[in-house]
C-alpha positions as CSV (number, residue, x, y, z in Angstrom):
1,M,0.7,5.5,-4.1
2,K,-0.3,6.8,-0.8
3,T,0.3,4.5,2.1
4,L,-2.3,3.5,4.7
5,I,-1.5,3.3,8.4
6,L,-4.2,2.1,10.9
7,H,-5.2,3.1,14.5
8,S,-8.3,2.7,16.7
9,V,-9.7,6.2,17.6
10,V,-13.4,5.9,16.9
11,L,-14.8,8.9,15.1
12,A,-18.4,9.7,14.2
13,C,-19.1,9.9,10.5
14,C,-17.2,12.9,9.1
15,I,-18.3,12.9,5.5
16,L,-17.8,16.0,3.5
17,M,-21.4,16.8,2.3
18,L,-21.0,18.0,-1.2
19,S,-24.5,19.4,-1.5
20,C,-23.9,21.9,1.3
21,Q,-21.9,25.0,0.7
22,T,-22.2,26.4,4.2
23,R,-19.0,27.4,6.0
24,R,-18.2,26.0,9.4
25,D,-20.0,27.5,12.4
26,S,-17.9,30.5,13.3
27,Q,-18.3,29.6,17.0
28,K,-16.6,26.2,16.5
29,P,-12.8,26.1,16.9
30,D,-11.1,25.8,13.6
31,E,-9.5,22.3,13.2
32,L,-6.2,23.5,11.9
33,V,-5.7,26.1,14.7
34,A,-6.8,23.5,17.3
35,H,-3.9,21.2,16.2
36,I,-1.2,23.7,16.4
37,D,1.5,23.2,19.1
38,S,2.5,26.8,19.8
39,T,5.5,25.6,21.9
40,V,7.2,24.6,18.7
41,S,8.4,27.1,16.1
42,P,7.3,26.4,12.5
43,A,10.9,27.2,11.5
44,K,12.2,24.5,13.6
45,D,9.8,21.5,13.0
46,F,6.7,22.4,10.9
47,F,5.3,18.9,11.2
48,Q,5.3,19.1,15.0
49,Y,4.1,22.7,14.9
50,A,1.1,21.9,12.7
51,N,0.1,18.6,14.5
52,G,1.7,18.5,17.9
53,K,-1.2,19.5,20.1
54,W,-3.4,16.9,18.5
55,F,-0.7,14.3,19.1
56,K,-0.4,15.3,22.8
57,E,-4.2,14.9,23.3
58,N,-4.5,11.7,21.3
59,P,-1.7,9.2,22.3
60,I,-1.4,6.1,20.3
61,P,-3.7,3.4,21.6
62,P,-1.9,0.2,22.7
63,S,-3.7,-1.8,19.9
64,E,-2.4,0.5,17.2
65,Q,0.9,1.2,15.4
66,S,0.0,4.8,14.9
67,N,-2.6,7.6,15.5
68,G,-3.7,10.4,13.2
69,L,-5.9,11.6,10.4
70,W,-5.7,8.5,8.2
71,Q,-7.1,6.5,11.1
72,L,-9.8,9.0,12.0
73,I,-11.0,8.4,8.4
74,Q,-10.4,4.7,8.5
75,D,-12.4,4.4,11.8
76,T,-15.2,6.2,10.1
77,I,-15.2,3.7,7.3
78,N,-14.8,0.8,9.7
79,A,-17.9,1.9,11.6
80,Q,-19.9,2.1,8.4
81,V,-18.6,-1.4,7.1
82,R,-19.3,-2.8,10.6
83,N,-23.0,-1.7,10.2
84,I,-23.1,-3.5,6.9
85,C,-21.4,-6.7,8.3
86,E,-23.6,-6.8,11.5
87,S,-26.9,-6.1,9.7
88,S,-25.9,-8.8,7.2
89,A,-25.0,-11.3,9.8
90,A,-28.3,-10.6,11.6
91,L,-30.4,-11.6,8.6
92,T,-32.3,-14.8,9.5
93,N,-32.9,-16.1,6.0
94,P,-30.8,-14.2,3.4
95,E,-31.0,-15.2,-0.2
96,K,-28.3,-17.9,-0.8
97,G,-25.5,-16.4,-2.9
98,S,-26.6,-12.8,-2.3
99,N,-24.0,-10.2,-1.3
100,K,-25.4,-9.9,2.2
101,Q,-25.4,-13.7,2.8
102,K,-21.8,-13.9,1.8
103,I,-20.8,-10.8,3.9
104,G,-22.9,-12.0,6.9
105,D,-21.5,-15.5,6.9
106,F,-17.9,-14.4,6.6
107,F,-18.3,-11.9,9.4
108,F,-20.2,-14.3,11.6
109,S,-17.5,-17.0,11.3
110,G,-14.9,-14.6,12.2
111,M,-16.7,-13.3,15.3
112,D,-17.4,-16.9,16.6
113,S,-14.4,-17.0,18.9
114,V,-15.7,-20.1,20.7
115,A,-15.7,-22.2,17.6
116,L,-12.4,-20.8,16.4
117,N,-10.7,-21.8,19.7
118,V,-12.3,-25.2,19.7
119,H,-11.0,-25.9,16.1
120,G,-7.5,-24.5,16.6
121,I,-5.7,-25.4,13.4
122,A,-7.7,-28.5,12.8
123,D,-9.3,-27.0,9.7
124,L,-5.8,-27.1,8.1
125,K,-5.2,-30.8,8.9
126,S,-5.7,-32.1,5.3
127,D,-3.4,-29.3,4.0
128,L,-0.6,-30.2,6.5
129,E,-1.0,-33.9,5.6
130,M,-0.7,-33.0,2.0
131,I,2.7,-31.4,2.7
132,D,3.8,-34.4,4.8
133,A,3.0,-36.7,2.0
134,I,5.5,-34.9,-0.4
135,K,8.0,-37.5,-1.8
136,D,10.3,-35.3,-3.9
137,V,11.0,-31.8,-5.3
138,K,8.1,-32.1,-7.7
139,G,5.8,-32.4,-4.6
140,V,7.3,-29.2,-3.2
141,V,6.5,-27.4,-6.4
142,K,3.0,-28.7,-6.6
143,S,2.2,-27.9,-2.9
144,A,3.7,-24.4,-3.5
145,S,1.2,-23.8,-6.3
146,Y,-1.6,-24.6,-3.9
147,I,-0.3,-22.3,-1.2
148,H,0.0,-19.5,-3.7
149,A,-3.7,-19.8,-4.4
150,V,-5.0,-20.0,-0.8
151,S,-2.4,-18.5,1.6
152,G,0.9,-16.9,0.6
153,S,3.8,-16.8,-1.8
154,P,6.3,-19.5,-1.1
155,L,9.5,-20.0,-3.2
156,F,9.0,-17.0,-5.5
157,G,6.8,-14.0,-6.5
158,F,4.1,-14.9,-9.1
159,G,1.2,-13.2,-10.8
160,V,-0.6,-12.3,-14.0
161,G,-0.7,-8.7,-15.1
162,Q,-0.2,-6.2,-17.9
163,D,2.9,-6.7,-20.0
164,D,5.0,-3.6,-19.5
165,R,6.0,-3.5,-23.2
166,I,2.6,-4.5,-24.6
167,S,0.1,-3.0,-22.2
168,S,-2.9,-4.3,-24.0
169,K,-1.9,-7.9,-23.2
170,N,-1.7,-9.8,-19.9
171,A,1.5,-11.7,-19.1
172,I,2.9,-14.0,-16.5
173,F,5.4,-12.5,-14.0
174,I,7.9,-14.5,-11.9
175,G,10.3,-12.9,-9.5
176,Q,12.1,-13.0,-6.2
177,G,10.1,-13.7,-3.1
178,G,9.4,-16.5,-0.7
179,L,10.7,-14.7,2.4
180,S,8.9,-14.3,5.7
181,L,10.5,-11.1,6.8
182,P,9.5,-7.8,5.1
183,D,12.7,-7.3,3.2
184,R,16.0,-9.0,2.4
185,R,18.0,-6.6,4.6
186,Y,16.4,-8.0,7.7
187,Y,18.5,-11.1,7.2
188,F,21.8,-9.2,7.0
189,D,21.7,-5.8,8.8
190,T,24.0,-5.7,11.8
191,D,22.5,-2.9,13.8
192,A,21.0,-3.8,17.2
193,G,17.5,-3.5,16.0
194,A,18.0,-5.9,13.2
195,V,19.8,-8.5,15.3
196,K,17.0,-8.4,17.9
197,I,14.4,-8.9,15.2
198,R,16.2,-12.0,13.8
199,Q,16.4,-13.4,17.3
200,K,12.7,-12.8,17.8
201,F,11.9,-14.3,14.3
202,L,13.7,-17.5,15.3
203,E,11.6,-17.7,18.5
204,H,8.4,-17.0,16.6
205,V,9.0,-19.6,14.0
206,T,9.8,-22.2,16.7
207,N,6.5,-21.3,18.5
208,M,4.6,-21.8,15.2
209,F,6.0,-25.2,14.7
210,I,5.0,-26.1,18.3
211,I,1.5,-25.0,17.4
212,I,1.7,-27.2,14.3
213,G,2.4,-30.2,16.7
214,Y,6.2,-30.4,16.9
215,D,7.9,-31.0,20.3
216,K,10.4,-28.2,21.4
217,A,13.4,-29.9,20.1
218,Q,11.8,-30.7,16.7
219,A,10.5,-27.1,16.5
220,T,13.8,-25.6,17.2
221,R,15.6,-27.6,14.6
222,A,12.9,-26.8,12.0
223,A,13.0,-23.2,12.7
224,T,16.7,-23.0,12.6
225,S,16.7,-24.7,9.2
226,L,14.0,-22.4,7.9
227,V,15.9,-19.3,8.8
228,K,19.0,-20.7,7.2
229,L,17.0,-21.4,4.0
230,E,15.4,-18.0,3.8
231,T,18.7,-16.3,4.5
232,A,20.1,-18.1,1.4
233,L,17.1,-17.0,-0.7
234,A,17.5,-13.4,0.7
235,K,21.2,-13.4,-0.3
236,A,20.2,-13.9,-4.0
237,A,17.6,-11.3,-4.0
238,R,18.1,-7.9,-5.3
239,K,18.0,-4.9,-3.0
240,R,14.5,-3.4,-3.0
241,E,15.8,-0.1,-4.5
242,D,17.2,-2.1,-7.4
243,T,13.8,-3.6,-8.2
244,R,12.5,-0.1,-9.0
245,D,13.9,0.0,-12.5
246,P,11.2,-1.6,-14.7
247,I,13.6,-2.0,-17.6
248,K,16.3,-3.9,-15.7
249,N,13.5,-6.0,-14.0
250,Y,11.9,-7.0,-17.3
251,N,13.3,-10.2,-18.8
252,K,10.9,-11.9,-21.2
253,I,11.8,-15.5,-22.0
254,T,10.1,-18.4,-23.5
255,F,8.6,-21.1,-21.3
256,K,11.1,-23.5,-22.7
257,Q,14.0,-21.2,-21.7
258,L,12.5,-20.9,-18.2
259,A,12.3,-24.7,-17.8
260,S,15.8,-25.3,-19.1
261,S,17.3,-22.6,-16.9
262,T,15.8,-24.0,-13.7
263,P,15.5,-27.8,-14.2
264,E,14.7,-28.5,-10.5
265,L,11.6,-26.4,-10.8
266,D,8.9,-28.3,-12.7
267,W,7.2,-25.3,-14.2
268,S,4.7,-27.4,-16.1
269,L,3.5,-28.9,-12.8
270,F,3.4,-25.5,-11.1
271,M,1.4,-23.9,-14.0
272,D,-1.0,-26.8,-14.1
273,G,-1.4,-26.5,-10.3
274,V,-2.4,-22.9,-10.6
275,G,-4.7,-23.5,-13.5
276,L,-2.7,-22.0,-16.4
277,K,-2.6,-23.7,-19.8
278,D,-0.6,-23.1,-23.0
279,V,2.0,-20.8,-21.4
280,D,4.4,-19.7,-24.1
281,T,6.4,-16.9,-22.5
282,V,7.0,-15.5,-19.0
283,I,8.5,-12.2,-17.7
284,V,11.2,-12.9,-15.1
285,G,12.1,-10.0,-12.8
286,Q,15.3,-11.3,-11.3
287,P,16.8,-14.4,-13.1
288,E,19.6,-14.8,-10.6
289,F,17.2,-15.4,-7.8
290,L,15.6,-18.3,-9.7
291,T,19.0,-19.7,-10.4
292,S,19.8,-19.6,-6.7
293,L,16.4,-21.1,-5.8
294,N,17.0,-23.9,-8.3
295,G,20.3,-24.7,-6.5
296,Q,18.5,-24.7,-3.1
297,L,15.8,-27.1,-4.4
298,K,18.7,-29.4,-5.4
299,T,20.7,-29.3,-2.2
300,T,18.3,-28.5,0.7
301,P,16.8,-31.6,2.5
302,L,13.2,-32.5,1.6
303,A,12.3,-32.3,5.2
304,D,13.4,-28.7,5.4
305,W,11.2,-27.8,2.4
306,K,8.2,-29.5,4.0
307,N,8.7,-27.3,7.1
308,Y,9.1,-24.3,5.0
309,L,5.8,-24.9,3.2
310,K,4.0,-25.6,6.5
311,F,5.2,-22.4,8.0
312,H,4.2,-20.3,4.9
313,L,0.8,-21.9,4.9
314,I,0.0,-21.2,8.4
315,R,1.7,-17.7,8.4
316,G,-0.6,-16.6,5.6
317,L,-3.8,-17.8,7.4
318,A,-3.0,-17.0,11.1
319,R,-5.4,-14.1,11.1
320,Y,-8.3,-16.6,10.4
321,L,-7.3,-19.1,13.1
322,D,-7.7,-19.5,16.9
323,D,-6.5,-17.0,19.4
324,R,-3.3,-19.0,20.2
325,T,-2.1,-18.9,16.6
326,Y,-3.3,-15.4,15.9
327,L,-1.5,-14.0,19.0
328,E,1.7,-15.8,18.2
329,S,1.7,-14.2,14.7
330,F,0.7,-10.8,16.2
331,S,3.5,-11.0,18.8
332,F,6.1,-11.0,16.0
333,Y,4.6,-9.2,13.0
334,S,2.8,-6.5,15.0
335,T,4.6,-6.1,18.4
336,T,8.2,-6.9,17.4
337,L,8.2,-5.4,13.9
338,R,5.8,-2.4,14.5
339,G,5.7,-1.9,18.2
340,V,1.9,-2.5,18.6
341,K,1.2,-3.4,22.2
342,E,-2.0,-5.4,22.0
343,P,-4.4,-6.7,19.3
344,K,-7.4,-4.7,18.1
345,P,-10.8,-5.7,19.4
346,R,-12.1,-8.7,17.5
347,W,-14.9,-6.8,15.8
348,K,-12.4,-4.4,14.3
349,R,-10.1,-7.2,13.1
350,V,-13.0,-9.2,11.5
351,V,-14.5,-6.0,9.9
352,E,-11.1,-5.2,8.3
353,Q,-10.6,-8.7,7.1
354,T,-14.2,-9.0,5.8
355,N,-13.5,-5.8,3.9
356,G,-10.2,-7.0,2.7
357,S,-11.6,-10.3,1.4
358,L,-15.1,-9.2,0.2
359,G,-14.5,-5.5,-0.4
360,E,-16.0,-5.6,-3.9
361,L,-19.3,-6.8,-2.4
362,L,-19.2,-4.4,0.6
363,G,-18.4,-1.5,-1.9
364,Q,-21.6,-1.9,-3.7
365,V,-23.5,-1.5,-0.4
366,Y,-21.2,1.3,0.8
367,V,-21.8,3.3,-2.4
368,T,-25.6,3.0,-2.0
369,E,-25.8,3.7,1.7
370,Y,-22.9,5.9,2.7
371,L,-21.2,7.7,-0.2
372,P,-22.6,11.3,-0.7
373,K,-24.3,12.1,-3.9
374,G,-22.0,14.2,-6.1
375,T,-18.8,12.6,-5.0
376,K,-17.7,11.6,-8.5
377,E,-18.4,15.1,-9.8
378,K,-16.4,16.9,-7.0
379,L,-13.5,14.6,-7.4
380,K,-13.5,15.1,-11.2
381,E,-13.6,18.9,-10.7
382,I,-10.5,18.8,-8.5
383,G,-8.7,16.3,-10.6
384,T,-9.3,18.3,-13.7
385,A,-8.0,21.5,-12.1
386,I,-4.8,19.8,-11.1
387,R,-4.3,18.4,-14.6
388,D,-4.8,21.8,-16.1
389,V,-2.1,23.2,-13.8
390,Y,0.2,20.3,-14.7
391,A,-0.1,21.0,-18.4
392,G,0.7,24.7,-17.8
393,R,3.7,23.8,-15.7
394,I,5.1,21.4,-18.3
395,M,4.8,24.0,-21.0
396,A,6.7,26.5,-18.9
397,L,9.6,24.2,-18.0
398,D,13.0,25.7,-18.7
399,W,14.9,22.4,-18.7
400,M,12.8,20.3,-21.1
401,S,12.9,20.5,-24.9
402,E,9.8,21.2,-27.0
403,A,9.9,17.7,-28.4
404,T,9.8,16.0,-25.0
405,K,7.2,18.5,-23.7
406,A,4.9,17.5,-26.6
407,K,5.2,13.8,-25.5
408,A,4.7,14.7,-21.8
409,L,1.6,16.7,-22.6
410,E,0.3,13.8,-24.7
411,K,0.8,11.5,-21.8
412,L,-0.9,13.8,-19.4
413,S,-3.9,14.4,-21.6
414,S,-4.3,10.6,-22.1
415,M,-4.2,9.9,-18.4
416,I,-7.4,8.2,-17.3
417,M,-9.0,9.4,-14.1
418,K,-11.1,6.8,-12.3
419,V,-12.8,8.5,-9.4
420,G,-15.5,7.6,-6.9
421,Y,-16.5,4.1,-7.7
422,P,-16.5,1.7,-10.8
423,D,-19.3,1.8,-13.3
424,K,-19.4,-2.0,-13.3
425,W,-18.6,-4.5,-10.5
426,K,-16.7,-7.8,-10.5
427,D,-18.9,-10.9,-10.6
428,L,-18.2,-12.8,-7.3
429,S,-21.2,-15.2,-7.8
430,S,-18.9,-18.2,-7.7
431,L,-17.4,-17.3,-4.3
432,Q,-19.1,-19.3,-1.6
433,T,-19.1,-18.7,2.2
434,D,-20.8,-20.3,5.1
435,R,-20.7,-20.1,8.9
436,S,-18.7,-23.3,9.6
437,S,-15.1,-22.2,9.3
438,Y,-13.5,-18.8,9.2
439,V,-10.2,-20.1,7.8
440,H,-12.0,-21.9,5.0
441,N,-14.0,-18.7,4.2
442,G,-10.6,-16.8,4.0
443,M,-9.1,-19.5,1.8
444,S,-12.2,-19.5,-0.4
445,A,-11.9,-15.7,-0.9
446,N,-8.1,-15.9,-1.5
447,R,-8.8,-18.7,-4.1
448,W,-11.4,-16.6,-5.8
449,W,-9.1,-13.6,-6.2
450,F,-6.2,-15.8,-7.3
451,N,-8.4,-17.5,-10.0
452,Y,-9.7,-14.2,-11.1
453,M,-6.1,-13.1,-11.6
454,I,-5.2,-16.3,-13.5
455,S,-8.3,-16.0,-15.7
456,K,-6.9,-12.8,-17.2
457,F,-4.1,-14.7,-19.0
458,G,-4.7,-14.9,-22.7
459,K,-7.4,-12.2,-22.6
460,P,-7.1,-8.5,-23.5
461,V,-6.5,-6.1,-20.8
462,D,-9.7,-4.6,-19.3
463,R,-8.8,-1.0,-18.9
464,T,-12.0,-0.2,-17.1
465,E,-11.1,-2.5,-14.2
466,W,-10.5,-0.9,-10.7
467,G,-7.8,-2.0,-8.4
468,M,-9.4,-0.5,-5.3
469,E,-12.9,-0.4,-3.7
470,P,-14.7,2.9,-3.1
471,Q,-14.3,2.5,0.7
472,T,-10.5,2.2,0.4
473,Y,-8.9,5.4,1.8
474,N,-6.0,5.4,-0.7
475,A,-5.2,6.0,-4.3
476,Y,-2.9,4.7,-7.0
477,Y,-1.2,5.4,-10.3
478,N,-1.0,2.4,-12.7
479,P,1.8,3.1,-15.3
480,S,0.6,0.3,-17.6
481,N,-2.8,1.9,-17.9
482,N,-1.6,5.5,-17.6
483,E,-4.4,5.9,-15.1
484,I,-5.0,7.3,-11.6
485,C,-7.7,5.9,-9.3
486,V,-9.1,7.9,-6.4
487,P,-11.8,6.0,-4.5
488,G,-14.9,7.9,-3.3
489,C,-14.0,7.9,0.4
490,N,-11.1,10.2,-0.3
491,I,-13.7,13.0,0.0
492,I,-13.8,12.6,3.7
493,V,-12.2,15.5,5.7
494,P,-12.3,14.9,9.5
495,G,-13.5,17.7,11.6
496,Y,-15.8,19.1,8.8
497,E,-19.0,17.4,9.6
498,R,-21.9,18.3,7.3
499,V,-20.2,21.3,5.8
500,M,-17.9,22.0,2.9
501,A,-14.3,22.2,3.9
502,D,-12.6,25.3,2.5
503,D,-10.6,25.1,-0.7
504,A,-7.3,25.4,1.1
505,L,-8.0,22.0,2.6
506,L,-9.6,20.5,-0.5
507,Y,-6.6,21.5,-2.7
508,S,-3.9,20.6,-0.2
509,I,-5.4,17.2,0.9
510,I,-7.3,16.0,-2.2
511,G,-5.6,18.2,-4.8
512,G,-2.0,18.0,-3.7
513,S,-1.4,14.9,-1.7
514,T,-3.9,12.8,-3.8
515,F,-4.5,13.9,-7.4
516,G,-1.3,15.9,-7.7
517,H,0.7,13.1,-6.1
518,E,-0.7,10.3,-8.3
519,M,-0.3,12.3,-11.5
520,T,3.3,13.0,-10.7
521,H,3.8,9.2,-10.4
522,G,3.3,9.2,-14.2
523,F,6.5,11.3,-14.4
524,D,8.6,10.0,-11.5
525,D,11.7,7.8,-11.8
526,Q,9.6,4.8,-12.8
527,G,6.5,6.3,-14.4
528,S,8.6,8.4,-16.8
529,K,9.7,5.3,-18.5
530,Y,6.2,4.5,-19.7
531,D,4.5,6.3,-22.7
532,E,0.9,7.6,-23.1
533,N,-0.3,4.1,-23.9
534,G,1.3,2.5,-20.8
535,N,4.2,0.8,-22.6
536,L,7.8,0.8,-21.6
537,N,9.1,3.2,-24.2
538,N,11.7,6.0,-24.0
539,W,9.9,9.2,-25.1
540,W,12.7,11.4,-23.8
541,T,15.5,13.0,-25.8
542,T,19.0,12.1,-24.5
543,S,19.7,15.6,-23.1
544,D,16.3,15.9,-21.3
545,S,16.7,12.4,-19.8
546,A,20.1,13.5,-18.4
547,K,18.6,16.7,-16.9
548,F,15.8,14.7,-15.4
549,T,18.1,12.2,-13.8
550,A,20.2,15.0,-12.3
551,K,17.1,16.4,-10.7
552,T,16.0,13.0,-9.3
553,K,19.5,12.7,-7.8
554,M,18.8,15.8,-5.9
555,V,15.7,14.2,-4.4
556,V,17.7,11.1,-3.4
557,K,20.3,13.3,-1.7
558,Q,17.7,15.4,0.1
559,F,16.0,12.3,1.6
560,N,19.2,10.3,2.3
561,D,20.2,13.1,4.7
562,Y,17.1,12.6,6.9
563,I,17.4,10.4,10.0
564,A,14.0,8.9,10.5
565,V,14.5,7.1,13.9
566,D,17.6,6.3,16.0
567,S,20.4,6.1,13.5
568,L,18.3,4.9,10.6
569,H,18.5,7.2,7.5
570,I,15.7,7.3,4.9
571,N,16.7,5.3,1.8
572,G,16.6,8.0,-0.8
573,E,16.9,5.6,-3.7
574,L,14.1,3.4,-2.5
575,T,11.7,6.3,-1.7
576,Q,12.5,8.6,-4.6
577,G,9.4,7.8,-6.6
578,E,7.1,8.7,-3.7
579,N,9.2,11.7,-2.8
580,I,9.1,13.0,-6.3
581,A,5.3,12.5,-6.3
582,D,5.0,14.3,-3.0
583,I,7.1,17.3,-4.2
584,G,5.3,17.6,-7.5
585,G,1.9,17.0,-6.0
586,I,2.0,19.8,-3.4
587,M,3.3,22.2,-6.0
588,M,0.4,21.4,-8.3
589,G,-2.1,21.6,-5.5
590,Y,-0.8,25.0,-4.5
591,E,-0.9,26.5,-7.9
592,A,-4.4,25.1,-8.5
593,F,-5.5,26.6,-5.1
594,Q,-4.2,30.0,-6.2
595,K,-6.8,30.1,-8.9
596,T,-9.7,29.7,-6.4
597,K,-11.9,32.5,-5.1
598,Q,-10.8,31.9,-1.5
599,Y,-7.2,32.6,-2.5
600,K,-7.9,35.5,-4.8
601,D,-10.1,37.1,-2.0
602,K,-7.4,36.5,0.6
603,E,-10.1,35.1,2.8
604,I,-9.2,34.7,6.5
605,I,-10.6,31.6,8.2
606,G,-9.7,30.8,11.8
607,G,-7.3,33.7,11.9
608,L,-5.3,32.1,9.1
609,N,-4.7,33.5,5.6
610,P,-5.1,31.3,2.5
611,D,-1.4,30.4,2.4
612,Q,-1.2,29.4,5.9
613,R,-4.3,27.3,5.7
614,F,-3.0,25.5,2.6
615,F,0.3,24.5,4.1
616,L,-1.2,23.6,7.4
617,G,-3.8,21.6,5.5
618,Y,-1.0,19.6,3.8
619,A,0.5,18.8,7.2
620,L,-3.0,17.7,8.3
621,A,-3.0,15.3,5.3
622,W,0.0,13.5,6.9
623,M,-1.0,14.0,10.6
624,I,0.3,10.5,11.6
625,N,2.2,9.8,14.8
626,D,3.9,6.4,14.5
627,R,5.7,4.2,16.9
628,P,9.6,4.1,16.5
629,E,9.4,0.3,15.7
630,G,6.9,1.0,12.9
631,I,9.0,3.8,11.5
632,A,12.1,1.5,11.5
633,T,10.2,-1.2,9.7
634,Q,9.0,1.3,7.2
635,V,12.4,2.7,6.5
636,R,13.9,-0.8,6.0
637,S,11.2,-2.1,3.7
638,N,8.8,0.5,2.3
639,E,9.1,2.9,-0.6
640,H,7.3,5.6,1.2
641,S,9.1,8.1,3.6
642,P,7.7,8.4,7.1
643,A,4.9,10.9,7.4
644,K,6.9,13.7,9.0
645,F,9.3,13.7,6.1
646,R,6.5,13.6,3.6
647,V,5.6,17.0,5.0
648,I,8.9,18.7,5.8
649,G,10.7,17.3,2.7
650,P,8.4,18.8,0.0
651,L,7.6,21.9,1.9
652,T,11.1,23.0,2.4
653,D,11.5,22.8,-1.4
654,M,8.8,25.5,-1.8
655,P,9.9,29.2,-1.5
656,E,6.2,30.1,-1.0
657,F,6.1,27.9,2.2
658,L,9.3,29.4,3.5
659,Q,8.0,32.9,2.9
660,T,4.6,32.3,4.5
661,F,6.1,31.1,7.8
662,G,9.1,33.5,7.8
663,I,11.7,30.8,7.6
664,K,15.1,32.1,7.0
665,E,18.7,31.0,6.6
666,G,19.9,29.4,9.7
667,D,16.5,27.9,10.7
668,A,16.2,24.1,10.8
669,M,13.4,24.2,8.1
670,W,15.5,26.3,5.7
671,R,16.9,24.8,2.5
672,A,19.1,26.9,0.3
673,E,17.8,27.7,-3.1
674,S,20.7,25.8,-4.8
675,V,19.5,22.5,-3.3
676,R,15.7,23.0,-3.5
677,V,14.1,20.4,-5.8
678,K,11.8,21.5,-8.6
679,I,11.2,19.0,-11.3
680,W,7.7,19.6,-12.6
């Protein structure tokens, strides 16, 4: 999956108009050329060479973690969603239950800062009293079930989704979780950055308990106990890279076995609390974590569990609360962890939250009012071209047997492509909003989505369902459905207003870093374990599997060697799936581009030949300048490599790139042929 990073540069609508085949005005500076930093050699640092001038002219705003192309696009979308929100909120008598009434009321309640600051956390009074009234461990479990539905995920991870081995059925998943820091390693790393974060975390938790109503001494004791408890839970959790193996993290057991293995956890009470009946089996990701949690429930004082639940309740809802609570949460989770200096303007925060909570409703308006006609058709055209290239590359592989090739081709041909927007929308008629309480609106939306997930249990999987809205600038591959999803707004190419971007850009950005990337996820270290029907099933010969693993180890080694920030190396094991997808995606995009008229005619645009434009276009796709703190957080807790290495890593594995920019042995961007990765 691509990863989304936000910033605040406002850009006018830059939709790629599909009905217009006119090239850019020859008098207008070419976007790719305008971004080049000529003081940097492409052989030394191609990422900075391609994007450095734009970075110099567009510093990161103090309210943002990063600045770059993704946020130029996100700001375009935010401006459009803002129009929908503001026009909906301005309606004097909207039809009760209509999309615009729900959108308008949600947005209005978030923009009413006076009411928010008067209320403080008063709207959570009954919830905090519920936690205070807990008498025993059963009460802890029951309250946790409520918080799972409306706010966060205390104690453990929980959800309903496709059974990895029977993809036509929905199953219950339980796994490690319940932590307030992004990853277990934050509790144990000994470098100065991690130590500072733990100190700041303790201060933050203390301040949150003061907001709840504790005096300083009580708050300090409660915070110290919470950090101790979460550290114990983190100790039992698997490393994030060890959670990537879907086979090792698939442990289906009966409900009776679950209950007997963790007697302190009243699973019947929890399931009843979340609305699940007749549970027969569950899939446990990390059984050892539940064993440890069971022990903690037995030995940790009840008062500590109450404080833990209060913190998780308010932490998950801080964005909907008064300025004091929001700013305290922002200070730690945005400033300390990601280096963001100040909050975004309220309108932007509320627009993004309204979109996050009611995106399905906003998407219906967005498709009608903003998405260009022909979006689906153009995306399908590019996606089909990439898939055709992929099939040809599989057939030409010199390391894969004919038997495995046949299975790979079957999986590829069966891959579902969801593009543009869904043909049917979810029914949110039961979701209610009003203008009285922003946090209650947020909890109502959270509850609706949680109940929607719960309602899937016992029902056949709906393979037509979308996991993203059309206004989400991202994409995904779902191995259980063997599908890729590319929302309509991916057609946006900043800098190409009202004209058709040339194929070098379309095939590098949309073809390579989107379609090619997501398709390759079907054949990365995780996706390759699923068959054409989305079931965990080994379709490889033993010999081919060994050869594939050897190639993936080369990817791990390549990215382990990169230093992302300070002394932090990229975690090649954790990021290997995304790195494999990036490497495969850009190679697919390039070969598909070679079949276009622009490439065959060797068309020069902006003084750049087709090869130069393609590779510069790929650098544009990841034109993201991130704060050091944000990069450090990403390296510690995210499966995606930082943007710079998503460019230089895959490109240095391509001889065509090295040749295009005259990169030779001894240059920083050079990789010897013996260590270049080529899987697909």
